[in-house]
N, C-alpha and C positions, 0 to 999 in steps of 0.2 A: 521394704520389704512389713514395718509396721505397720504402714497406712495400709495395705493388702492385706494383713492378718486381721487388721479391723473391719474392712470392710467386709471380710469371709464369714468373720464372726460374726457381725451385725445383720448383714444378710440373710444366713442361716437362722439369728435371731424372728429377725421379718418374716419368712418364710413360716418359720415353726406356729410364731403367734396367730399370722394370719390364716392357718390353714385350720389350725386349730380352732380358733372365732367361728372361719364359716361353717366351719364341720357345727358348730354348736348351733352358730345361727340358723341353719335347715332343721334342724330341731329346734327351736324357737320360730318359724314359720309354721311348723305342723303343728305345734301347740296352739300357736294362733290363731290359725285357720281352722281349727278342730272348736275353740271355744267360741268364733263367732259364726260357727254352723253345727255347733249342739253335738258334738261330738267327742271323740276320749283322745282321740290322738295316741303316739307314741308315751305306752305304759307300763310296757312288759321286761325289757331289756334295760337293766340297770334301775338305780328309783329314778322315780319319772319318766321313765324312759329317757333317760338321758346318756344311753351307750348306744343309743337307737343309729347312730350315726356309725359307729364302729362299727356295728352289726353289718350294716347297707356295706362298708366298706368290705367287709372280710368276705360278702355276698358277691360284690362285682369282682373280685382277684381270679374266684373261683368258676366266674362266666367264660363259655366259652368264645374265644374271638371269631369271627365269621365276616368273610368277604364276599359284598353283594358280587356277582355273575359279571364281568364288563368293568367293573371297577377300577381307577387309578389310584393303584396299591399305596403308591409312595404319598400321595396327598392324602389319601385316608386315614393312613398313620402320622403323618407328621401334624397336620389340623386341630386335634384335639391335645396337643401337645404348646402348638403354639396359640392357642387361648386362652389355656392358663398360664404359661409364658409371659403372654406381653399384660395379662391381667396384674400377674404378680406383681412382674418389673414397673409397673405404676405407682405401687405403694414407695419403692427405693428413694423419690423426695419429698415424701408426706412428714411433714412435719408434728409428730405423734407427741413433743414436748420441746421444750427452749434446748437441749440437751439431744434426745432421741432422736435424728433423723438421719439417715443413712447416706443420703448425698444432698449437701445443703445449695442448689443449682442455681445461679444467678438465672437460669431459664427455666426454674421448677417447672411453671405453669405452662410453657411449651412441651414439653418434655411431657406431662401428663396427659395432654390433648394429641401431642404425635400418635405418643401409646395407644389411645382410647382408639385413636382411628384407626391403625393398623389391627385391630379387632378384628375389623369386618372382614380383612382377606381370609383369616383360617375359613374365617364363617363360608365365606363364599368356596373356598376350598372343600370344605365335608361337604354342603349341597352338591358340587359340582361331580367330585368323586365318587360318590355315593352310586350314580348311577341309576338313581330314582325319580322321577318326576318329582313325588313328594319335596323332597329332598333339594332339587334344584330349584324349585317354586322359593320353597324357605329361604334356599342363600341367596334369590333374583333380591326377592322383600326385604331381606336386613339389610344387602345392598343401599336398595333404596333410604330407607328409613333412615340407617347411619349417616349417608349423603345429606337426606334434609335435616334431622334435627342435630346433626353436626352444628349445621349453622348458628342457630342459635345462640349451641351450647358455648361456640367460640366469640360469641358478640357480648354473650352473658359475663364470662371468664375477664374479657376484653375490659369491662365496664367495672371491675376489679384493678385492674394491669393500669388502668388510666388515673383513679381515686389515690390509686396507693405510689403510681412513678416506680412499682416493683414488676418482674416477675418470677421474684422469687417467694414460693410460698412462705418460709419465716418471716418475711418483709411483712409480709401481707397482716400476719399474725401481728406483729410488733409496731405496724401503721395502727390499729386495732385497737391495742392495749394503748399506745400514746396519744390516740385521739376519741378514749371512753369506748368501754365495751358493746359491741354492736353499732356502731357510730360510724361504719367505713363511709355511710352519704345519709342523706336525708331519707327518712324514715320511707314514706313512700315510694318511690324510686326503686330504694332498695329490699324490701317487700317482695315488688315485683319483679325487681330483678331475680332475685331467689327462688322465686314459683317459678319464674319460666327457667334456669336453670334447674328445679328441683325436677319438673316435666320432661324436660332433655335428656336430662339422666335416668328418668324411666324408662322415654324409647330407646336411648343408647345400650341398657340393659335388659331391653327386651323382656320387660313387666308389665306386666296388665293397665292399663288398658292399652298398651302400645306392642302387644306381642304378634300381631300378625307373623310374623316368623316360623310361630312355632305355633298357630292356632290348630290345636287337636281336633276342631271340629271341620277342618277343611285338611290338615295337613298330616294327618298322623301324628308323627310328631315333628315334623321339618326337618331340619338340618340332620338331627340324630334319628331318625329313623330305621336305617339300617345299622348303624352305632349298638354293640355289645363288649358287656365284660370294662376295663377301666378305662375303655377310649370313651363309651359315653358317659362314666365318670367323672372323664375331664373338662367333656365340655361341660357338663352339669356346676361342676363346680367353677370352671372355669366365669361361667355367668353369677354366680354368686359371690366368688370373689370380686368381680368386676363392680358389682353393686355396690360392695362393702368399702372398698377403695373410693368410688363415688361418692360416696356418703361420706368418708373423711375427707374430701376434698370440700365439699360444698361445707362443710363444718370449720375447716379452713378459711375461705375465701370466704363465707358470710356470716359464721357465728362466732367468731377472734377464739377458734382453736384451743388451745388448752387454757387460754387465762379464762379463769373466772367473774362471773357477775360480782360489776364492783371491786374486778379487782381482789376476791375472796377465793384464799387459796388454790392461786392458779396451777396446776400440773397436768401431767399426765390422765389423771382420772377424771377431767374435765373433759378431755380429747374423747378418752372412751365414750364417757358418757351420752357427748351429743351424738357423736359418731352411730350406737348404737339408736339411741332415740330415732335418727334419721333411718336405719336401717330398716327396723321395726315398722317405720311408717311405711317406707314401700311395701310393704308386705301386707298390709293393715289397707292399703286403696286398694293392692293388686283381689283381695277378697271380698273387697268392696262392690266395685265397678265391673262393668263388663268392658267385653274390646271393643274398640273402634273397628269401622270399616275399612280396607286401604283406602278408598279416594277420602272418609274422612279423617285417618291421618294424617296424608299430605296437605290437605287443606287447612287442617290446623295448625299444620306448621310455616306453609307459604304464605298462608293471608294472615294469619295472627300474630305466630310469635315472632317470625323473622321481623318484619317491621317495629313491632314491639321493641326488640333489641335492636333494631337500628338507631329507634328513639332514645333507649336509653342510652347506649353509647355519646349519642351527640348530646344530650344531656349531662353525661361525664364530663365530654372535656370540656363544656363551659363551666360547667360547674369548679373544677379544675381550674381555669383561668381565672375565671372573676371572683372566685371567693376564697379556693385554697392557695392562689400565688401570691 
């Protein structure tokens, strides 16, 4: 009973903090985009526009819920809820510090990859259930993109598993601490593995230049075209949560998690700094580049990212056997 109570309390805390951080992450993106494009950005509601996420929430709660003619109402209603649920559930195994972890699973990285892969199912559901050709095409693109970029995402994660000998995310951080901060593997291959993981994260999160499922110049708003009110809000929030959790995973696997440089003042604050820095960089890239065409997106993945990822896994296995053993 005590374990169940602790789980409920910690789970509620994670959800509260994550949703709050996501709301102000949206504010951060809008201010960042405004600065990059010489615009003002949110500045009316609250000081510096800090209450703009609250105003957006109030507006969405008042919007009328509309169902398209011929829509599958069950799937149409279920998809936004599942998108947000899967994104939040991924955070359950993320070690934010040595003590702040919801469930320190021995197969933590497997849990993350499995739930991340499941995110595409409600996305497809939303596209299919909307009975709209733009939403359907967006859903089909999302499936193709997720399947493709899921391969380098898994392979680059496998590199970390091979080097550390564990699938526990906490175990990976402890390995990095024991062997020197940012010293999970030789610098050259390590940088390549991080960049490949980062690119796959952009694609899995549908961020520019990999946002062909929501290409507004072609598909209006992709899978969200027919959604209104809080259903639209949940789909929108789900993507942001997915991006933030993915940034936290990258910080754990590649950047030492809660460990500080040279083990200086290690703790939760370092994990927050690294996660926010990666999260902000995602949107810096978004507002700096143009999106790929569909054929360019698939070519980049299968011709370049997948072979490089396979090569890194082979290198990691050889390094583990001949150097670390």
